C-alpha positions in Angstrom: -60.6 81.0 10.2 -56.8 81.5 9.6 -54.9 81.9 6.4 -54.4 78.1 6.3 -58.1 77.4 6.5 -58.7 80.1 3.8 -56.1 78.5 1.6 -57.7 75.0 1.9 -61.1 76.5 1.2 -59.8 78.1 -2.1 -58.0 74.9 -3.2 -61.1 72.8 -2.4 -63.4 75.1 -4.2 -61.1 75.4 -7.2 -60.9 71.5 -7.5 -64.6 71.1 -7.0 -65.4 73.7 -9.7 -63.5 71.6 -12.3 -64.6 68.2 -11.0 -68.3 68.8 -10.5 -69.2 71.5 -13.0 -72.3 70.6 -15.0 -71.1 72.8 -17.8 -72.4 75.7 -19.9 -74.5 75.2 -23.0 -72.2 76.5 -25.7 -73.9 75.5 -28.9 -77.3 74.0 -29.7 -79.7 73.4 -32.7 -82.4 71.7 -30.6 -85.9 72.8 -31.4 -85.1 73.9 -34.9 -87.4 72.8 -37.7 -86.9 69.0 -38.2 -85.9 67.8 -41.6 -86.5 64.1 -40.9 -84.0 61.6 -39.4 -81.0 59.5 -40.5 -80.4 55.8 -39.7 -77.5 54.5 -37.7 -76.0 51.0 -37.7 -72.6 49.3 -37.5 -72.4 49.9 -41.3 -73.8 53.4 -41.1 -71.9 55.8 -38.9 -72.9 59.4 -38.5 -70.7 62.3 -37.4 -71.7 65.9 -36.5 -68.8 68.3 -36.7 -68.3 71.3 -34.3 -65.7 73.9 -33.5 -64.9 75.0 -30.0 -64.7 78.6 -28.8 -61.9 81.1 -28.2 -61.3 80.6 -24.4 -57.4 80.5 -24.2 -57.4 77.8 -21.5 -59.5 75.4 -23.6 -62.5 73.5 -22.3 -63.5 70.3 -20.6 -66.4 68.6 -22.3 -69.2 67.8 -19.8 -72.0 66.3 -21.9 -73.7 66.1 -25.3 -77.5 65.9 -25.9 -78.9 64.3 -29.1 -82.5 64.2 -30.3 -83.5 60.8 -31.4 -86.6 59.6 -33.4 -88.1 56.1 -32.9 -85.9 53.2 -33.7 -86.7 50.8 -36.6 -86.4 47.0 -36.1 -84.2 45.6 -33.3 -80.9 47.5 -33.2 -78.6 47.4 -30.1 -75.3 48.7 -28.7 -75.7 52.4 -29.5 -72.5 54.4 -28.8 -71.7 58.1 -28.9 -68.0 59.1 -29.0 -65.8 62.2 -29.5 -63.4 62.2 -32.4 -60.6 64.5 -33.5 -60.5 66.1 -36.9 -58.1 65.5 -39.8 -58.5 67.2 -43.1 -62.0 68.2 -42.1 -63.3 64.7 -41.3 -63.3 62.4 -38.2 -59.9 61.0 -37.4 -59.1 59.5 -33.9 -61.5 58.3 -31.2 -60.8 60.5 -28.2 -63.3 58.6 -25.9 -66.8 57.2 -25.7 -69.5 59.1 -23.8 -71.7 57.5 -21.1 -75.4 57.2 -21.7 -78.2 55.0 -23.0 -77.1 52.2 -25.3 -80.7 51.7 -26.5 -82.3 55.1 -27.4 -85.2 53.4 -29.1 -88.0 55.8 -28.1 -88.3 59.3 -29.4 -86.7 61.9 -27.1 -83.7 63.9 -26.0 -80.8 61.7 -24.7 -77.8 62.9 -22.7 -74.3 61.4 -23.0 -71.7 62.4 -20.4 -68.0 62.8 -20.8 -65.5 61.9 -18.0 -63.5 64.1 -18.7 -62.4 65.0 -22.2 -60.2 68.1 -22.9 -61.0 70.3 -25.8 -58.5 72.8 -27.3 -59.7 76.3 -28.1 -60.8 77.1 -31.7 -60.5 73.4 -32.8 -62.7 71.2 -34.8 -64.1 67.9 -33.4 -66.8 65.4 -34.2 -69.6 63.7 -32.3 -69.8 60.2 -33.8 -72.7 57.8 -33.4 -72.8 54.1 -34.3 -74.1 50.8 -32.9 -73.4 47.1 -32.7 -75.9 45.8 -35.3 -76.2 46.1 -39.1 -78.9 48.2 -40.6 -80.6 45.0 -41.9 -81.4 44.2 -38.3 -82.6 47.7 -37.4 -81.5 51.3 -37.0 -81.4 54.0 -34.4 -82.4 57.4 -35.9 -80.8 60.8 -35.2 -83.1 63.7 -36.0 -82.1 66.1 -38.8 -82.5 69.8 -38.7 -81.7 72.9 -40.7 -78.2 74.2 -40.4 -79.0 77.2 -38.1 -78.0 77.1 -34.4 -77.5 79.3 -31.4 -74.1 79.5 -29.6 -71.8 81.6 -27.4 -68.0 82.2 -27.3 -67.7 81.5 -31.0 -68.7 77.8 -30.8 -70.2 76.5 -34.1 -71.5 73.4 -35.8 -69.7 72.2 -38.8 -70.1 69.6 -41.6 -72.1 66.3 -41.2 -70.4 63.1 -42.3 -71.4 59.5 -42.9 -69.3 56.3 -43.1 -69.9 52.6 -43.7 -66.9 51.5 -41.6 -65.8 54.4 -39.4 -62.7 55.0 -41.5 -63.8 56.4 -44.8 -66.0 59.5 -44.5 -68.2 61.3 -46.9 -69.9 64.7 -46.4 -73.7 64.1 -46.4 -75.6 67.3 -47.0 -76.4 70.8 -45.9 -78.2 69.7 -42.7 -77.2 69.1 -39.2 -78.2 66.6 -36.5 -80.1 67.9 -33.5 -77.4 68.3 -30.8 -76.5 70.4 -27.8 -73.0 70.6 -26.3 -72.2 71.4 -22.6 -68.6 72.2 -21.6 -66.6 74.1 -18.9 -64.0 76.7 -19.8 -60.7 75.9 -18.2 -59.4 78.9 -16.2 -55.7 79.7 -16.2 -54.8 79.6 -12.4 -53.9 83.1 -11.3 -50.5 83.5 -9.5 -52.2 84.2 -6.1 -53.5 80.6 -6.0 -49.9 79.3 -5.8 -49.0 82.1 -3.5 -51.7 81.2 -1.0 -50.8 77.6 -1.1 -47.2 78.2 -0.3 -47.9 81.0 2.2 -50.5 79.0 4.0 -48.3 76.0 4.3 -45.4 78.1 5.7 -47.8 79.9 8.1 -49.1 76.6 9.5 -45.7 75.1 10.1 -44.6 78.2 11.9 -47.7 78.2 14.1 -47.5 74.6 15.0 -43.7 74.3 15.5 -43.7 70.6 15.6 -43.8 67.6 13.3 -46.0 67.6 10.2 -49.7 66.8 10.8 -52.2 65.5 8.2 -52.9 69.1 7.3 -49.2 69.8 6.6 -48.9 66.7 4.5 -52.0 67.7 2.5 -50.6 71.2 1.9 -47.3 69.6 0.7 -49.2 67.4 -1.8 -51.3 70.3 -3.0 -48.3 72.6 -3.4 -46.2 69.9 -5.2 -49.1 69.1 -7.5 -49.5 72.8 -8.4 -45.8 73.3 -8.8 -45.6 70.3 -11.1 -48.0 72.0 -13.6 -46.8 75.5 -13.1 -43.0 75.0 -13.3 -42.6 72.0 -15.5 -40.1 72.5 -18.4 -41.9 69.8 -20.3 -41.0 66.6 -22.1 -39.5 66.6 -25.6 -42.3 64.8 -27.4 -41.2 65.1 -31.0 -38.3 66.6 -33.0 -36.8 66.5 -36.5 -33.8 68.7 -35.7 -30.6 67.3 -37.1 -32.2 65.2 -39.8 -30.2 67.0 -42.6 -31.1 70.6 -42.6 -31.3 73.0 -45.6 -32.6 76.5 -46.2 -36.3 77.2 -46.3 -37.9 80.1 -48.2 -37.8 83.3 -46.2 -40.2 84.6 -43.6 -41.6 88.1 -43.9 -44.8 90.1 -43.4 -46.1 88.6 -46.7 -44.4 85.2 -46.7 -45.6 83.0 -43.8 -44.5 79.5 -43.1 -46.7 77.0 -41.2 -45.5 73.6 -39.8 -48.2 71.0 -39.1 -48.0 68.7 -36.0 -50.3 66.3 -34.2 -50.4 65.8 -30.5 -50.2 62.4 -28.7 -52.9 60.2 -27.2 -52.8 61.2 -23.5 -56.5 61.3 -22.5 -56.0 64.5 -20.4 -54.4 66.4 -23.2 -51.3 68.5 -22.9 -49.9 72.0 -21.9 -47.5 73.4 -24.5 -44.2 74.5 -22.8 -42.1 75.6 -25.7 -41.1 75.1 -29.4 -37.5 75.1 -30.7 -36.9 76.2 -34.3 -33.9 75.8 -36.5 -33.0 79.3 -37.9 -30.7 80.2 -40.7 -28.9 83.5 -41.3 -31.3 86.3 -42.1 -31.1 88.3 -45.3 -31.3 92.1 -45.3 -32.7 93.9 -42.3 -36.0 92.2 -41.3 -37.7 92.7 -37.9 -40.6 91.5 -35.8 -40.2 87.8 -36.1 -43.2 86.1 -34.5 -44.1 82.4 -33.8 -47.8 81.4 -33.1 -49.9 78.3 -32.6 -52.9 77.9 -34.9 -55.7 75.5 -34.9 -56.3 73.3 -38.0 -59.3 73.2 -40.2 -59.1 71.3 -43.5 -55.3 71.0 -43.3 -55.0 74.8 -43.1 -54.2 77.2 -40.2 -57.5 78.6 -38.9 -57.5 80.4 -35.5 -54.5 82.0 -33.8 -54.5 80.3 -30.4 -51.7 82.5 -29.0 -48.2 83.9 -29.7 -45.1 82.3 -28.2 -42.4 84.3 -26.5 -38.8 84.4 -27.8 -36.4 86.4 -29.9 -38.0 88.8 -32.4 -34.7 89.2 -34.2 -33.2 85.7 -34.9 -30.6 87.0 -37.4 -27.8 84.5 -36.7 -28.0 80.8 -37.6 -28.9 78.6 -34.6 -31.6 77.0 -32.5 -34.1 79.4 -31.0 -36.6 78.6 -28.2 -40.2 80.1 -28.1 -42.1 79.6 -24.9 -45.8 79.2 -24.3 -47.8 80.3 -21.3 -50.5 77.8 -20.3 -51.7 76.9 -23.8 -53.9 73.8 -23.7 -53.6 71.2 -26.5 -56.2 68.5 -27.0 -55.1 64.8 -27.5 -54.7 63.4 -31.0 -55.3 66.8 -32.6 -53.6 68.7 -35.3 -52.1 72.2 -34.9 -49.8 74.5 -36.8 -46.6 76.4 -35.7 -46.9 79.6 -37.8 -43.9 81.9 -38.4 -44.3 85.5 -39.7 -42.5 88.8 -39.5 -43.3 92.5 -39.5 -41.4 93.7 -42.5 -41.8 93.0 -46.3 -39.5 90.7 -48.2 -38.1 93.7 -50.1 -36.5 94.9 -46.8 -35.3 91.5 -45.8 -36.4 88.1 -44.4 -35.7 85.6 -41.7 -34.8 82.1 -42.7 -36.1 78.8 -41.2 -34.1 75.6 -41.8 -35.8 72.6 -43.3 -35.9 68.9 -42.7 -36.9 66.1 -45.1 -40.7 65.6 -45.5 -42.4 62.3 -44.7 -43.4 62.8 -41.1 -41.5 62.4 -37.9 -43.0 60.3 -35.1 -42.1 61.0 -31.5 -43.2 59.9 -28.0 -46.8 59.1 -27.2 -47.6 59.1 -31.0 -46.8 62.8 -31.5 -46.1 63.7 -35.2 -44.4 66.4 -37.1 -45.8 66.4 -40.6 -45.4 68.6 -43.7 -45.1 72.3 -43.9 -47.1 74.8 -46.0 -46.6 78.4 -47.0 -48.5 81.6 -47.7 -47.5 84.5 -49.9 -50.3 86.8 -48.9 -50.0 87.2 -45.1 -51.8 84.0 -44.2 -54.9 84.4 -46.3 -54.2 81.6 -48.7 -51.9 78.6 -48.2 -49.8 76.6 -50.6 -49.7 72.9 -50.0 -47.4 70.2 -51.3 -44.0 71.5 -50.1 -41.4 68.7 -50.1 -39.9 69.4 -46.7 -40.8 70.2 -43.1 -39.5 73.0 -40.8 -36.8 71.9 -38.3 -38.7 71.9 -35.0 -38.8 70.4 -31.5 -41.9 70.5 -29.3 -41.9 70.4 -25.5 -45.1 69.8 -23.6 -46.5 68.5 -20.3 -49.2 65.8 -20.2 -52.1 66.9 -18.1 -52.8 64.3 -15.4 -56.4 63.4 -14.5 -56.5 64.3 -10.7 -57.0 61.0 -8.8 -59.9 60.9 -6.2 -57.4 60.9 -3.3 -56.3 64.4 -4.1 -59.8 65.8 -3.5 -60.1 63.5 -0.5 -56.9 64.8 1.1 -57.9 68.4 0.4 -61.3 68.0 2.0 -60.1 65.7 4.8 -57.2 67.9 5.7 -59.4 71.0 5.8 -61.9 69.3 8.2 -59.1 68.0 10.4 -57.6 71.4 10.7 -60.9 73.0 11.7 -61.5 70.3 14.3 -58.0 70.7 15.7 -58.5 74.5 16.0 -61.6 74.0 18.1 -59.7 71.9 20.7 -58.4 74.0 23.7 -54.6 74.4 24.0 -52.9 72.4 26.7 -50.9 74.3 29.3 
């Protein structure tokens, strides 16, 4: 097997890993002591909150298992969906899961995702409802105590109920019996792209004639990989130039966080870069840093990664901070957090502000209000009347079409067959 064949094998295995993985059980409370059950109808929605783990590449949701008790009456049209979180309660429907629409008998039911991207350290909700009112009948989701087992820092969060799927109320200190299976998304190492390009060049040199199906397949694979690896991104949302003014300073004690919400592309996004409006620094500050944080209850929660850019933006201007393969889930809130290494008494960096009220961009991206912390990010002050001047560049993650895997597999088989044929004199 030559370098070309090896390259095809690696590409095919990598694609198959993501497309066919059954997933890892990351968090479960199945088998805990039951506390009863709770009814579900089109006028009684239930939501089980959970938070994803710390894998930097994010996750792909594979399936969710729910423990159901016997239905009462004649309900129908049971649906399980994944929702994003806003202010700690369900917000946008990210997609319905596939499974039984009539879980009327007691037992464990599996609902499959196809596929749904989950950002790291981010809160989501599993939401259950059906097509009929509770007066006709109810499906029943088993309650349990709030303990659970998990890996990679996954966790279960608050349980909510709603009469209409829009207005949500926290129910109680229990949880619904649930298990979540997902696949961590690996960050493709540089040698993958190197092998694709090197194998393609090697094949063309060996054949020394017009492109065959193998060469075409390599070209497609290489272009697809390059598209994701080298894209500069699309400007999805910006409030730069909307009448800037000086924000409070940024130091080791005084942090500033700008809330934004991603768009509705079902595959999610890869963050490319963030541009920030910067004013003239005061004193001699140092160690300016920009990070992306997940959001829980309208407050920065987990640091998902630091961006790369100037650590000393002393002069007024527009500064770019680049990300490296950071996955963002669709319709999900995050924070851009700015901090510095030195105290305010030594000096501070200055971010420029824009009017509050929310700025909507492409694909329903939003820049919302900003918040501040005066104790190094431990507590946050809400209600600031302005936003930080920011522009966000990202790349929508395409869902690989079936013909990509078909070309990879078909091209590999064709090459092996061609190699077995004797050369003509």
